[in-house]
C-alpha positions in Angstrom: 4.5 -4.3 -57.3 4.0 -6.7 -60.2 1.9 -8.9 -58.0 -0.3 -6.0 -57.0 -0.7 -4.9 -60.6 -1.6 -8.4 -61.8 -4.1 -9.0 -59.0 -5.7 -5.6 -59.7 -6.0 -6.4 -63.3 -7.3 -9.9 -62.8 -9.7 -9.2 -59.9 -11.0 -5.7 -60.8 -10.2 -4.3 -64.2 -10.9 -7.5 -66.2 -14.1 -8.3 -64.3 -15.9 -5.0 -64.4 -17.4 -2.6 -66.9 -17.0 0.9 -65.7 -19.6 3.4 -67.0 -17.9 6.5 -65.4 -14.5 7.4 -64.2 -15.9 8.1 -60.8 -17.3 4.5 -60.6 -13.9 3.1 -61.6 -12.1 5.2 -59.0 -14.6 4.1 -56.2 -14.4 0.4 -57.1 -10.6 0.4 -57.4 -10.2 2.3 -54.1 -12.4 -0.2 -52.3 -10.4 -3.0 -53.7 -7.1 -1.3 -52.9 -8.2 -0.7 -49.3 -9.2 -4.3 -48.9 -6.0 -5.5 -50.5 -3.9 -3.3 -48.1 -5.7 -3.8 -44.8 -7.5 -7.1 -44.8 -6.0 -9.5 -47.3 -3.1 -11.7 -46.0 0.1 -11.6 -48.0 2.4 -14.6 -48.3 5.6 -12.5 -48.3 4.5 -11.0 -44.9 3.9 -14.3 -43.2 0.2 -14.2 -44.3 -0.4 -11.0 -42.5 -2.0 -7.9 -44.1 0.5 -5.1 -44.9 -1.3 -2.4 -43.0 -3.8 -3.9 -40.6 -6.5 -1.7 -39.3 -6.1 -0.5 -35.7 -8.6 -2.0 -33.4 -7.3 -0.8 -30.0 -8.9 2.3 -28.6 -6.8 5.4 -28.0 -5.7 6.1 -24.5 -8.0 8.5 -22.5 -7.0 12.2 -22.7 -5.2 13.6 -19.7 -4.7 10.2 -18.1 -8.4 10.1 -17.0 -9.6 6.5 -16.5 -12.9 5.4 -18.0 -15.8 7.3 -16.5 -19.3 6.2 -16.0 -22.1 8.1 -17.6 -23.1 9.4 -14.1 -19.6 10.8 -13.6 -19.6 12.4 -17.0 -23.1 14.0 -16.3 -21.9 15.2 -12.9 -18.8 16.8 -14.5 -21.0 18.6 -17.1 -23.1 20.1 -14.3 -20.2 21.5 -12.4 
């Protein structure tokens, strides 16, 4: 936690002038999202703590991928 706080202070809070509370919230949230999903961490073997999911969800009902013609045909019936 101390590492997070130090990095937040060094990389965001000390380097920005916030004119509104909303601006501060938006910029801190952007940084936090990048810190938690994209930035590698040495304590985790240089992996991000919560990487974004890139795999597509399985199709509903076990239906395999359909062509646009098959989808159009299903819509007509």
